[in-house]
C-alpha positions in Angstrom: 67.2 -40.4 -42.0 67.1 -38.5 -39.0 70.9 -36.3 -39.0 72.7 -33.4 -38.2 72.8 -30.9 -40.4 75.3 -29.2 -39.2 77.3 -29.0 -35.6 77.9 -25.2 -34.1 79.7 -23.9 -31.4 80.2 -20.0 -29.7 83.0 -18.0 -27.1 81.9 -15.8 -25.0 81.9 -11.9 -26.8 81.1 -9.0 -25.1 78.0 -7.3 -25.9 75.9 -4.5 -23.7 72.7 -5.8 -25.2 73.0 -8.9 -22.8 72.2 -10.0 -19.0 75.7 -10.4 -18.0 77.6 -8.0 -20.5 78.6 -11.2 -22.8 77.0 -14.3 -24.1 78.0 -16.7 -26.2 75.0 -17.2 -28.3 76.1 -16.5 -31.5 77.1 -20.1 -33.1 78.8 -20.8 -36.1 79.2 -24.1 -38.2 81.9 -25.8 -37.7 83.8 -28.6 -40.3 84.6 -31.8 -40.0 85.0 -33.6 -36.2 84.3 -32.2 -33.5 84.7 -33.4 -29.9 82.4 -34.0 -28.0 83.4 -34.0 -23.4 81.1 -34.6 -21.0 80.2 -30.9 -20.7 80.1 -29.6 -24.0 81.5 -29.3 -27.5 85.2 -28.3 -27.8 85.6 -24.8 -28.5 81.8 -23.8 -27.2 81.8 -22.1 -23.8 79.3 -20.5 -21.8 78.5 -17.0 -20.6 75.9 -17.2 -18.3 77.2 -19.9 -16.3 73.9 -19.4 -13.8 71.8 -20.0 -16.1 73.4 -22.7 -18.1 76.1 -25.1 -18.4 76.9 -28.1 -16.2 76.6 -32.2 -17.8 72.2 -31.9 -17.8 72.6 -28.9 -20.5 76.3 -29.4 -22.4 74.2 -30.1 -25.4 71.3 -28.0 -26.6 70.0 -29.4 -30.3 67.7 -27.6 -32.4 65.4 -28.8 -35.6 65.9 -27.5 -39.1 62.0 -28.1 -40.0 61.7 -25.4 -36.4 64.3 -23.1 -37.8 62.8 -23.7 -40.9 58.6 -22.9 -39.7 59.9 -19.8 -38.0 61.6 -18.5 -41.0 58.0 -19.2 -42.6 56.4 -17.1 -39.3 59.3 -14.0 -40.1 59.8 -13.9 -44.0 63.2 -14.3 -43.1 65.9 -16.9 -43.5 67.2 -18.5 -40.6 70.7 -19.5 -41.0 72.2 -23.0 -38.8 73.4 -22.0 -35.3 71.2 -18.7 -35.3 69.0 -20.1 -32.1 71.5 -21.0 -30.2 71.8 -24.5 -31.2 74.7 -26.9 -30.4 73.3 -29.5 -33.1 71.3 -29.0 -35.8 69.1 -32.5 -36.6 66.7 -33.2 -39.2 64.6 -36.0 -39.9 64.2 -37.0 -36.6 61.1 -34.7 -33.5 63.4 -33.4 -31.3 60.7 -32.0 -29.0 58.5 -35.4 -29.0 61.4 -36.7 -27.7 61.2 -38.4 -24.1 63.2 -37.7 -20.9 66.4 -40.0 -20.9 66.1 -40.6 -24.7 68.7 -41.5 -25.8 70.2 -41.5 -29.2 73.9 -42.7 -30.8 75.7 -40.3 -33.4 78.7 -41.3 -34.7 80.5 -42.5 -31.0 78.9 -40.7 -28.8 75.3 -40.9 -26.3 73.4 -38.5 -25.3 70.5 -38.5 -23.6 67.3 -35.6 -22.8 67.9 -34.0 -20.0 66.0 -31.0 -19.8 64.4 -28.2 -22.4 65.7 -24.5 -23.3 63.4 -21.5 -21.3 62.9 -18.8 -23.8 64.8 -15.4 -22.2 65.4 -12.2 -22.7 69.0 -12.1 -24.2 67.4 -14.5 -27.5 65.1 -11.8 -28.1 67.4 -9.3 -28.0 69.8 -11.6 -29.9 67.1 -11.8 -33.0 66.9 -8.2 -32.8 70.3 -7.4 -33.5 69.5 -10.1 -36.0 67.4 -8.2 -38.0 64.1 -10.5 -37.0 61.2 -9.3 -36.2 61.3 -9.5 -31.6 57.9 -8.4 -31.6 57.2 -10.5 -27.8 59.8 -12.8 -29.0 59.5 -15.2 -26.0 56.4 -15.8 -25.5 55.6 -16.7 -29.3 59.1 -19.0 -29.0 57.2 -20.4 -25.1 53.8 -20.5 -26.3 54.9 -23.1 -29.5 56.6 -25.2 -26.9 59.0 -26.3 -29.6 61.9 -25.9 -27.5 64.8 -27.9 -27.9 65.9 -30.6 -25.8 69.3 -30.0 -23.4 71.4 -33.8 -23.6 73.6 -35.2 -21.4 77.2 -36.5 -22.8 77.2 -40.2 -21.3 79.8 -41.7 -24.0 81.7 -39.3 -25.1 83.2 -38.9 -28.8 83.2 -37.1 -31.4 80.2 -35.9 -34.3 80.1 -34.0 -37.5 77.8 -33.1 -40.0 75.7 -36.0 -42.2 75.8 -38.7 -39.2 72.9 -40.7 -38.7 71.0 -39.5 -35.1 69.8 -43.4 -33.7 67.5 -43.7 -30.7 68.5 -46.3 -29.3 66.9 -46.4 -25.9 62.8 -44.4 -25.8 61.9 -44.8 -21.9 57.7 -45.2 -22.9 56.6 -42.7 -20.3 55.1 -39.8 -22.5 56.8 -37.2 -21.0 57.6 -35.4 -23.6 60.2 -32.1 -24.0 57.6 -30.3 -24.9 55.1 -31.9 -22.7 58.2 -30.9 -19.5 57.9 -27.3 -21.4 54.3 -27.0 -21.1 54.1 -27.8 -17.5 57.2 -25.2 -16.7 56.1 -22.5 -18.9 52.9 -23.2 -19.7 50.3 -25.1 -17.4 51.9 -26.1 -14.1 49.1 -28.3 -13.1 51.1 -30.6 -16.0 54.3 -30.3 -12.9 53.7 -33.6 -11.3 53.5 -35.5 -14.6 57.4 -35.3 -13.8 57.6 -36.2 -10.8 60.1 -39.9 -10.8 60.7 -39.7 -14.8 64.0 -40.2 -14.9 66.8 -38.3 -16.1 65.1 -35.9 -15.8 67.4 -32.4 -14.9 67.6 -32.0 -10.8 66.9 -29.0 -11.0 63.3 -29.6 -13.2 62.7 -32.1 -10.0 62.8 -30.2 -8.4 60.6 -28.0 -9.4 58.5 -29.9 -10.1 58.2 -31.4 -6.6 58.3 -28.5 -5.1 54.8 -27.9 -6.6 53.0 -31.3 -5.3 54.7 -30.2 -2.0 52.8 -26.9 -1.7 49.6 -28.9 -3.2 49.7 -31.1 0.1 
């Protein structure tokens, strides 16, 4: 059954290797119930507000199954939260979730809105934790399994072990993986994002700009 493995939060920490001199990528699992609000989880705080945070990036999910795939490739165990995710999931392919898909977890309702873009801070974080970070951004991107950003439609509490129930799937076929590929691997896919309900505004604008440039 699809469920939460862990709920992870992180606060800003000074880091000379981070682009703005601080980072919140170091997430740790919390016991018990965690309050989820419109802009994210209690105890979690964004450092780089230019590129992260806001209603369309309130919560970030990554699959335990994908962490295990990377662990096998890197030859080293990967803990929950290591990739900076708020929700470590199991039993659901989060990358095949469609934009606008809605998940009920505890008494919280979440909606898939956008995708994670790997950055140099992520590469540096992996390297500092003893993982092989050679061409890490490229390797992570080529896998096209970035995990989704979720917006919070109904606030409430969640905790490890909570079932994840997909309560709405739009059926348009524009998945998390497809959006990532359109943005970073194959821009000819961008027109497919036009008109997709629930897509984060800044992603939609990129797709619209691309289509306008073709006219």
